[in-house]
N, C-alpha and C positions, 0 to 999 in steps of 0.2 A: 627670356620674351625680347623679342626684337622689334623695333620700328622701322617699318618698309617704306622709302618713298616711290611710288612709281613714276613715269611718264609712259602715256599711252595716245595711241590715234585712233580713232575708227571714223567709219565711215556710215554717218548718219541715217543716210537716206531709207532702210530698214528698221531703224529702230521707233520704239515709242519715245523719245529723248532718253537720258542718262540714267535719271533717279527710279529705282521701282515703284510703281505704280499699285493703285490699292487694288482695280482691278485685276480679274485673272487672265493669265494667257497675255499679257503685255511684255512685247520683245524690248529688254531694257538693255543698258550696257552693264549697269549694277550688277542686274540678277546673271548677266551671264559672266560676271566675275568674281560673284561673291559663289557662285555653282564650281566655279573653277578652284576656287580656293577651299570648298568646303572638300572637294575630290583629296584635292593635297593633304587634307588634314584629318582624313578619313573618316567622314562624316560630320565633324564638329563643323558649325557655323563661325563664319571669321566677318564680322563689319569691316565695309572700307568706308573710308570718309575720302571726299572730293572738293577739291577747288571750290566748286560750284556744278548748278547742272548745266545741260544745254538741253534744248526741246527738240521735239519730234523736228527731224530734216536735218537737223545743225550737225555740222562735223566738227570733229577736233584731230589737232595735227599735236597740239601738246597738252592735252588735260594729265592734270595730276594729279593722284590719290595718296594716302597711306593708310597702310593695316599693320596690326600687332600679330608676330607669329611666334611660337615656341618652338620650331623648329628651328633645327642648327644647320639652316641651306646658306651658303656663302650667298651674299646679293646679285653675286655677277651669275647665278646658276637660276635665279627667280624668271628672267623673261623666258628662257627656253622651258622650263615646265609649265606655265601658264599660257605659253603659246601654243601647246602642243594639244590643249584643250578649249582656248575661246575657240569661236567660228571666226572665220576670215577676215570678217569686217572689222576685226578688233586685233589690235596688236600691243602687246606691252613691249616699248622701246628701250626704257633702263627703270633698272631698279637699283635703289641705293639705301645702306643703312643709317639710320637719321637718331638724333637726339631724341630720347622716349617725350620730349615735351614739344618736337615737333607736333604741329597740324595742317593738313594740307589747305584747308578753308579760312582758319582766322589767323595765320602769317603770312597769307597772300601780303606783296607789297604791290603790284598792279600787274594786270592782266592786260594781253593782247588780242585783237579779234583783227581777223580781215576779212571782207566783203570782195565775193570775185561777179566781175559784171561780164558780160559777154555783148559786146556790141557789133557783131555782123550782122548784115544783114538775113541771114538764115541760120538758125538756131544750129549746133552739133548734135546729132542724135547720140552720141556717146559722152559727150560732157553735160547732157540735160539736167542732171540728177546733182550736179556740183557747181554750176555757174547758174546765175540768172540771166537768161537772155531778155536784153533792153536793147532794139536797134536801132532807137528814135535817136536826134538831134541833142545833143547836152553841149551847154557851155560850160567848160570843163575851169575857165578863169572865174566865171561867175561861182560855184562850187570850192574854189579854192578860198575865194574871199570869202563867203559863207562859213567854212570850217573855223574859220579865225575866231569868230564867234562862241562857237563852243567850246575851244579851250581856256582852262583855269577850272576855279571850285566852280559851283552854278549849282542850283536847282533845278533839278531835272523832269520835273513834275509834267511837262509836257512833252515828254520825248520818251514816255512807261508807258506798259499797257493800263487799264482802269485793274487790272489782276493784281498788280503788285501790293502783295501784302507790306513792303516796307514803310513803316512810317516816314523817316527820315530820307531824302528823296536827293539830298546834297552829295554830290561825286565830283572827282577832280579827273577831267581828261589833263593826261601832259601831253599829248601830241595827237595829230591827224592829218592823214599825208594821202595823196591822191594820186596815183601814177598807172601807167601803160604798161603795158607787156603782152603785144602782139594785139590781138584784139579783143584782149581783157582789159577793164579799168578796177584795180582793185583799192578799196578803200581801205586803209591801214589805222585803225582805232588803241590806243595806251591810254590805261586809266587806271584810280585807285579801285575802280570796281564800276558794276555796271547792272542798272537795274533790269526788272524784266523785261525783256523785248524791246531794250533801248537801242543797243546797237543798230536793229532793225529797222528803227522807227529816225533814229538818225539817217541811216541810207535813205529811206524814202523820203524825207526831208529835203536832203543833199541832190537827191534826184529831179526833185519838185523845183529848187532852185536853176538846177542844171535845164530845166524847160521852161525858166521864164515865167512859173507860175508862182514865186516867190523871191523877192528880192534880197540878195546878199543880208545887207542890214534889217530885215524884218527878223533876222534868229532872234536878235537882241529883245525884241518886243515879245516873240513866241517865248523864250525863256522868261519873260519877268511877269506874264499875264499867269505861268501855270495852268496850261488850259491844252488837255492834247488835243482838242478838236482841232489848234493852231496847225498843229506841225502835219508832218507829211502822213502818208499811208505806212504801213508795216511792210517792210522789205519781204519777200519769200525766204522762209528757212534754208532754203537748199544752196545758198550762196554764204551761207556764213559758215567761218572757222573760229573757231578758240584754237587760237596758234601758240601762244606761250603762257606760263604763268609765272610770276617771278615771285624771288624770296630773297629776302636780305643776305643769306648765303649762295 
């Protein structure tokens, strides 16, 4: 039995999230991956374990999963085998054999997300499912001041959905970067982990700062109050990318 770690990318625009749903006929990334593995394993179910789930519409550039296989297939041949079966909006980028104790979720040391905002006056019909079109003025200097209050270890109750099942809402953000590439504003988040909708709410709040509706220093109070109503709106899912998952090795 070998344990295999896979780095995958997917276009989330046509998926009902990563995780298999209880409702029938829901198109999920996990569902297609497990169907592909079942075909390779001659009808035997092979469970996959991901670094975390992504919601409907969210994309991934570097999602990580692992699975166990009794097949004697070299790791470098797995991408071609899987890519020949999964649909075109999923691609297996890399497969490596890892120690049997490795776990794609529990061994994560940090995750990186990127959120893309298109700032041009007109939206681009070809990228409308991959960037959030936001043609309004933004004070980027204020947003950069505000992000500094979010860096560090905090209780992020104010910045997660009420549907969050986690009781412990303390997380550490290692850095947040804002930079522009042509007409796009990219917000880059790196942290120990993120709560349900946390990145999208952080983006929505920083946009509110950019609009002048929240002062940068108000972020400190929002964190302290632990009140979701004080933060900004949840930014749309289609601008969000799970960019990279990091491990000790």
